[in-house]
FIDREN-770277 format. One line per field, with one value per residue (C-alpha): residue number from 1; chain; x, y, z. Coordinates in steps of 0.2 Angstrom, whole numbers. Each point is the difference from the previous one (the first is absolute). Layout:
<recs>
num <- [NUM;...]
chaine <- [A;...]
east <- [X;...]
north <- [Y;...]
up <- [Z;...]
</recs>
This chain:
<recs>
num <- [1;2;3;4;5;6;7;8;9;10;11;12;13;14;15;16;17;18;19;20;21;22;23;24;25;26;27;28;29;30;31;32;33;34;35;36;37;38;39;40;41;42;43;44;45;46;47;48;49;50;51;52;53;54;55;56;57;58;59;60;61;62;63;64;65;66;67;68;69;70;71;72;73;74;75;76;77;78;79;80;81;82;83;84;85;86;87;88;89;90;91;92;93;94;95;96;97;98;99;100;101;102;103;104;105;106;107;108;109;110;111;112;113;114;115;116;117;118;119;120;121;122;123;124;125;126;127;128;129;130;131;132;133;134;135;136;137;138;139;140;141;142;143;144;145;146;147;148;149;150;151;152;153;154;155;156;157;158;159;160;161;162;163;164;165;166;167;168;169;170;171;172;173;174;175;176;177;178;179;180;181;182;183;184;185;186;187;188;189;190;191;192;193;194;195;196;197;198;199;200;201;202;203;204;205;206;207;208;209;210;211;212;213;214;215;216;217;218;219;220;221;222;223;224;225;226;227;228;229;230;231;232;233;234;235;236;237;238;239;240;241;242;243;244;245]
chaine <- [A;A;A;A;A;A;A;A;A;A;A;A;A;A;A;A;A;A;A;A;A;A;A;A;A;A;A;A;A;A;A;A;A;A;A;A;A;A;A;A;A;A;A;A;A;A;A;A;A;A;A;A;A;A;A;A;A;A;A;A;A;A;A;A;A;A;A;A;A;A;A;A;A;A;A;A;A;A;A;A;A;A;A;A;A;A;A;A;A;A;A;A;A;A;A;A;A;A;A;A;A;A;A;A;A;A;A;A;A;A;A;A;A;A;A;A;A;A;A;A;A;A;A;A;A;A;A;A;A;A;A;A;A;A;A;A;A;A;A;A;A;A;A;A;A;A;A;A;A;A;A;A;A;A;A;A;A;A;A;A;A;A;A;A;A;A;A;A;A;A;A;A;A;A;A;A;A;A;A;A;A;A;A;A;A;A;A;A;A;A;A;A;A;A;A;A;A;A;A;A;A;A;A;A;A;A;A;A;A;A;A;A;A;A;A;A;A;A;A;A;A;A;A;A;A;A;A;A;A;A;A;A;A;A;A;A;A;A;A;A;A;A;A;A;A]
east <- [543;2;-2;15;16;-7;-13;13;11;-15;-4;18;2;-16;3;19;-2;-11;6;-11;-1;-3;-12;-4;-17;-5;-7;-17;-7;3;6;-14;8;-4;6;11;-1;-19;0;10;-12;-15;7;5;-17;-10;10;-1;19;10;7;18;-3;12;-10;7;-11;-3;-9;-7;-12;1;4;10;15;2;9;-13;2;18;-4;-11;12;14;-11;-4;19;3;-13;11;13;-11;-17;-5;0;-16;-4;-12;-5;-7;-10;-14;1;-11;8;1;13;-11;-18;-16;0;19;2;-11;9;17;-6;-6;16;9;-12;3;19;-1;-11;12;15;-11;2;-18;4;16;-4;-14;-6;-9;-8;-2;1;-1;16;-1;-3;15;11;-5;4;17;3;-4;12;18;7;-5;2;-2;5;-4;4;8;8;-4;4;0;-17;-9;-11;-2;19;-1;-15;8;16;-11;-7;17;0;16;-3;5;-3;6;13;-5;11;9;-1;-8;15;-12;-1;19;0;-17;2;-9;4;0;-2;-2;-18;-9;14;-8;17;7;-17;-1;18;-3;-17;8;14;-12;-11;14;8;-11;13;3;-19;0;16;-7;-17;7;12;-14;-12;14;4;-18;-2;4;-14;-14;-14;4;18;-6;-12;14;12;-14;-3;18;1;-15;7;16;-9;-10;16;7;-15]
north <- [577;12;19;5;-6;-3;-12;-8;-3;-7;-13;-5;-3;-11;-8;0;-10;13;14;15;13;18;11;16;7;15;17;0;12;3;17;9;10;19;17;3;19;-2;-13;12;14;-11;-7;17;7;-15;2;19;2;13;-4;0;-12;-15;-16;-14;-16;-15;-14;-16;-5;11;-11;2;-9;11;14;13;8;2;7;13;6;0;11;12;2;1;14;12;0;-4;9;-5;-18;-10;-18;-11;-17;-11;-15;-7;-6;-15;-17;-18;7;14;-3;9;11;-2;8;14;3;0;13;11;-2;6;15;4;-1;12;12;0;5;13;-8;0;11;-9;-18;-9;-18;-6;-16;-15;5;-10;-5;12;15;-6;0;17;6;-8;8;17;-2;4;-12;-17;-5;-17;2;-18;-4;-17;7;-2;-16;-5;-8;17;3;18;3;-7;11;16;-4;-5;18;7;6;2;-11;2;-16;-8;-13;-17;-9;-10;10;-8;-5;1;19;3;7;8;19;7;9;-10;5;-9;-5;11;13;18;9;-12;-1;19;2;-12;8;18;-6;-4;15;12;-9;-1;-8;-14;-3;-2;-12;-11;-1;-5;-12;-8;-2;-9;-11;-6;-5;-18;-1;5;-13;-4;-4;-10;-10;-3;-7;-12;-6;-3;-11;-10;-3;-5;-13;-7;-2;-11;-10]
up <- [939;14;0;12;7;18;-7;-10;15;10;-14;-2;19;0;-17;-3;-16;-9;-11;2;-13;5;-10;10;0;-10;4;9;-13;-18;-7;-9;-13;2;-3;16;0;-1;14;11;-2;3;16;7;-5;8;16;1;-1;-10;-17;6;14;1;4;10;-3;11;-9;8;14;15;14;17;-7;-14;10;-4;18;-4;-17;7;13;-13;-12;14;2;-19;-2;10;-14;-14;2;-18;4;1;6;-9;8;-14;6;10;18;1;-4;6;12;6;-2;4;15;2;-16;4;17;-9;-13;15;8;-15;-2;18;-2;-15;9;15;-11;-9;-17;-6;-15;-5;2;-10;3;-15;7;-12;-18;-16;-8;-14;12;11;-16;-5;18;-1;-17;8;15;2;13;6;18;9;19;5;18;-5;-16;-18;-10;-18;2;3;-15;6;-2;-18;-3;5;-10;-15;1;-1;18;10;15;18;10;17;-1;7;13;-7;-16;-15;-11;-15;2;1;-17;0;-4;15;17;16;18;17;5;13;-2;-3;-2;-13;-10;1;-7;-15;-4;1;-11;-14;3;-3;-15;-15;-11;13;0;-19;0;14;-8;-17;7;11;-15;-10;15;2;-19;4;13;-12;0;-19;5;14;-11;-13;14;6;-18;-2;15;-5;-17;7;12;-15;-10;14;3]
</recs>
């Protein structure tokens, strides 16, 4: 059992007589059912933002490969045409990839970048929060964004989480593109490209109907990737193997 096409290809190359079965991962947090208008109000109140603010949310570990510097520069540009836009960075910094003092230093780098662009009142970094809180934040947001430097693939639990919360998503395209995302209802742009990312975000910020359409389509798209569905597919494989034993 593999979780993505890249892993499947590696296994087939090394073990050509095997027949891997792909079962993708699920979202990295569960959706906590809530009153969305109330979640919107609570989020804006907590961040000190106006009730008519349109919130763009990044979700996941804050790390240099996630394209956050590009996102901040993009957001600075977006604000010139959409002054009601706000940026929410949901996630902690410290991880196995960025431990201890390295994490502290990167957080300080992001704070300095925000200050240099004069975005202190329009960008909010949450730091690490519990799953339920992250879910409430996502339910209160309007747009999801994942500007990864190497592009987004189907194995991104953060992508699935954004879609599961019915958020329209703008993400960077991997090179080569992940074929598993060819039919995904989302907006793509090139990595590290401020102008392209700004254009896609602006398109969603000015079109409420498009936001609703993409959000609903994304929520439908990720239904097969729920952990319940994933467990059922594993069970079916084990039962099939037992029958052939």
